[in-house]
C-alpha positions as CSV (number, residue, x, y, z in Angstrom):
1,X,-3.8,7.5,-12.9
2,X,-2.3,8.5,-9.6
3,X,-5.6,7.9,-7.8
4,X,-4.9,4.2,-8.1
5,X,-1.8,4.4,-5.9
6,X,-2.4,3.1,-2.4
7,X,-1.0,4.7,0.7
8,X,2.1,2.5,0.7
9,X,2.8,3.3,-3.0
10,X,2.3,7.1,-2.4
11,X,4.8,6.8,0.5
12,X,7.3,5.1,-1.8
13,X,6.9,7.9,-4.4
14,X,7.6,10.5,-1.7
15,X,10.5,8.6,-0.2
16,X,12.1,8.1,-3.6
17,X,11.6,11.8,-4.6
18,X,13.1,12.8,-1.2
19,X,16.3,10.9,-2.0
20,X,16.4,11.9,-5.7
21,X,16.2,15.6,-4.8
22,X,19.2,15.5,-2.5
23,X,22.8,16.3,-3.4
24,X,24.1,13.2,-5.2
25,X,27.1,12.4,-3.1
26,X,28.7,8.9,-3.0
27,X,26.4,7.7,-0.1
28,X,23.2,8.8,-1.9
29,X,24.2,7.3,-5.2
30,X,24.8,4.0,-3.5
31,X,21.1,4.0,-2.4
32,X,19.7,4.6,-5.9
33,X,19.6,0.9,-7.0
34,X,17.3,0.3,-3.9
35,X,15.2,3.3,-5.0
36,X,15.0,1.9,-8.5
37,X,13.8,-1.5,-7.2
38,X,11.1,0.2,-5.2
39,X,10.0,2.4,-8.0
40,X,9.8,-0.6,-10.3
41,X,7.2,-2.2,-8.1
42,X,4.8,0.8,-8.3
43,X,1.6,0.7,-10.2
44,X,2.1,2.4,-13.6
45,X,1.5,6.1,-13.8
46,X,3.1,9.5,-14.0
47,X,5.0,9.1,-10.8
48,X,6.6,5.8,-11.8
49,X,7.5,7.1,-15.2
50,X,9.1,10.3,-14.1
51,X,11.1,8.7,-11.3
52,X,12.2,6.0,-13.6
53,X,13.3,8.6,-16.1
54,X,15.3,10.4,-13.5
55,X,17.0,7.2,-12.3
56,X,17.9,6.3,-15.9
57,X,19.4,9.7,-16.5
58,X,21.5,9.5,-13.3
59,X,22.7,6.0,-14.2
60,X,23.8,7.2,-17.6
61,X,26.2,9.9,-16.5
62,X,29.3,10.1,-14.3
63,X,28.8,10.9,-10.6
64,X,30.9,14.1,-11.1
65,X,28.6,15.3,-13.8
66,X,25.5,14.7,-11.6
67,X,27.1,16.6,-8.7
68,X,28.0,19.5,-11.0
69,X,24.6,19.7,-12.4
70,X,23.0,19.7,-9.0
71,X,25.1,22.6,-7.9
72,X,24.5,24.6,-11.1
73,X,20.8,24.2,-10.8
74,X,20.0,24.6,-7.1
75,X,22.9,26.7,-5.9
76,X,23.1,29.3,-8.7
77,X,19.6,29.6,-9.9
78,X,17.2,31.5,-7.6
79,X,14.1,30.3,-9.4
80,X,15.1,26.6,-8.7
81,X,14.6,26.8,-4.9
82,X,13.9,23.7,-3.0
83,X,12.8,25.6,0.2
84,X,9.0,25.8,0.1
85,X,8.5,28.8,2.4
86,X,10.9,30.8,0.2
87,X,8.1,30.8,-2.4
88,X,5.5,32.1,0.0
89,X,7.6,34.3,2.3
90,X,10.8,35.2,0.5
91,X,13.6,36.5,2.7
92,X,11.3,38.1,5.2
93,X,10.8,37.9,8.9
94,X,7.6,36.1,8.2
95,X,9.6,33.1,6.9
96,X,11.0,32.5,10.4
97,X,7.6,32.1,11.8
98,X,6.6,29.8,9.0
99,X,9.7,27.6,9.7
100,X,8.8,27.4,13.3
101,X,5.3,26.4,12.4
102,X,6.6,23.6,10.3
103,X,8.7,22.2,13.2
104,X,5.6,22.4,15.4
105,X,3.6,20.4,12.8
106,X,6.2,17.8,12.7
107,X,6.2,17.6,16.4
108,X,2.4,17.2,16.5
109,X,2.8,14.2,14.2
110,X,5.2,12.6,16.7
111,X,8.6,13.4,15.2
112,X,11.2,15.8,16.3
113,X,13.0,17.7,13.6
114,X,16.7,17.7,14.3
115,X,18.3,17.9,10.9
116,X,21.0,20.2,9.5
117,X,18.6,21.3,6.7
118,X,15.7,23.7,7.2
119,X,12.3,22.1,7.8
120,X,10.9,23.4,4.5
121,X,13.5,21.7,2.4
122,X,11.5,19.7,-0.2
123,X,13.3,16.4,0.5
124,X,12.6,16.9,4.2
125,X,8.9,17.5,3.6
126,X,8.7,14.4,1.3
127,X,10.5,12.3,3.9
128,X,8.1,13.5,6.6
129,X,5.1,12.5,4.4
130,X,6.6,9.2,3.5
131,X,7.7,8.0,6.9
132,X,5.8,9.9,9.6
133,X,2.4,11.3,8.5
134,X,1.3,10.7,4.9
135,X,-2.0,12.7,5.2
136,X,-0.3,15.5,7.0
137,X,2.6,15.6,4.6
138,X,0.4,15.6,1.5
139,X,-1.6,18.4,3.1
140,X,1.6,20.4,3.6
141,X,2.7,19.9,0.0
142,X,-0.8,20.9,-1.1
143,X,-0.6,24.1,0.9
144,X,2.7,24.9,-1.0
145,X,1.4,23.7,-4.3
146,X,1.9,27.0,-6.2
147,X,5.6,27.2,-5.2
148,X,6.1,23.5,-6.0
149,X,4.6,24.0,-9.4
150,X,6.7,27.1,-10.0
151,X,9.8,25.1,-9.1
152,X,8.7,22.3,-11.5
153,X,8.3,24.9,-14.3
154,X,11.7,26.4,-13.6
155,X,13.4,23.0,-13.7
156,X,11.6,22.2,-17.0
157,X,12.7,25.6,-18.4
158,X,16.4,24.8,-17.8
159,X,16.0,21.3,-19.0
160,X,17.0,19.8,-15.7
161,X,16.6,16.1,-15.0
162,X,15.5,17.2,-11.5
163,X,12.1,18.3,-13.0
164,X,11.2,14.6,-13.0
165,X,11.1,13.9,-9.3
166,X,9.2,17.2,-8.7
167,X,6.7,16.1,-11.3
168,X,6.3,12.8,-9.5
169,X,5.4,14.7,-6.3
170,X,3.0,17.0,-8.1
171,X,1.3,14.0,-9.6
172,X,0.2,12.8,-6.1
173,X,-1.7,16.1,-5.5
174,X,-5.3,16.7,-6.7
175,X,-6.0,18.6,-9.8
176,X,-3.8,19.0,-13.0
177,X,-0.5,20.8,-12.8
178,X,-0.5,24.4,-14.2
179,X,0.9,24.5,-17.7
180,X,2.8,27.7,-17.4
181,X,4.1,30.3,-14.9
182,X,1.0,32.5,-15.3
183,X,-1.3,29.6,-14.3
184,X,0.9,28.7,-11.4
185,X,0.8,32.3,-10.1
186,X,-2.9,32.3,-10.5
187,X,-2.9,29.2,-8.4
188,X,-1.0,31.1,-5.7
189,X,-3.6,33.8,-5.7
190,X,-6.7,31.5,-5.6
191,X,-5.3,28.6,-3.6
192,X,-4.9,24.9,-4.6
193,X,-7.8,22.4,-4.7
194,X,-9.0,21.5,-1.3
195,X,-9.6,17.8,-1.5
196,X,-6.9,15.5,-0.4
197,X,-5.4,12.4,-2.0
198,X,-4.3,9.3,0.0
199,X,-4.7,8.4,3.7
200,X,-3.4,9.4,5.7
201,X,16.4,13.4,5.9
202,X,17.3,13.1,6.9
203,X,16.2,14.6,10.1
204,X,13.5,12.2,11.3
205,X,14.0,9.0,13.2
206,X,13.9,6.7,10.2
207,X,16.4,4.9,8.0
208,X,16.3,5.7,4.3
209,X,16.8,2.3,2.8
210,X,14.0,0.6,4.8
211,X,11.5,3.2,3.8
212,X,11.7,2.4,0.1
213,X,11.8,-1.4,0.3
């Protein structure tokens, strides 16, 4: 049960997911053994199983195949979008306001966003939750739960290994994950459960390896 995960373990899950969902270049792949060691120390549960499955799959294939798969999934498939406000705002002017709001929320938590990526990039949000403000980051993910679940379902639909780290993130949030697209869209209309779990890339003032040790 994910409820048994303490604050530090939740942060490890989020940090690991942040790294796993980034483009698998040489530098990132070099960090995966450290990620595996941290994941291996987690209390058993969905998050540990799914992250371990992802890391096993990455270790079993050439780096070139991993890179090609990442591009095919996230750069060519519109439904597999890692930018959370895209799911709520699309390509509208409202999205600019949402992105500015995210930067303001990061600033309120004591971190200044200065990355090349947009502030709604899922690995960025997970990194923020893991290293800067766990409660605020989980709240932010919960606000975007419907889009996160639609992303999960899209990745499952194309049989992508990247469904696993997204499932690990969803497992930290209250309530069961929707089983299909219709249920996820219903969640978007009604809103996610309100209660919060827990206590309280990379653009924040942290170092990636230390956060997962």
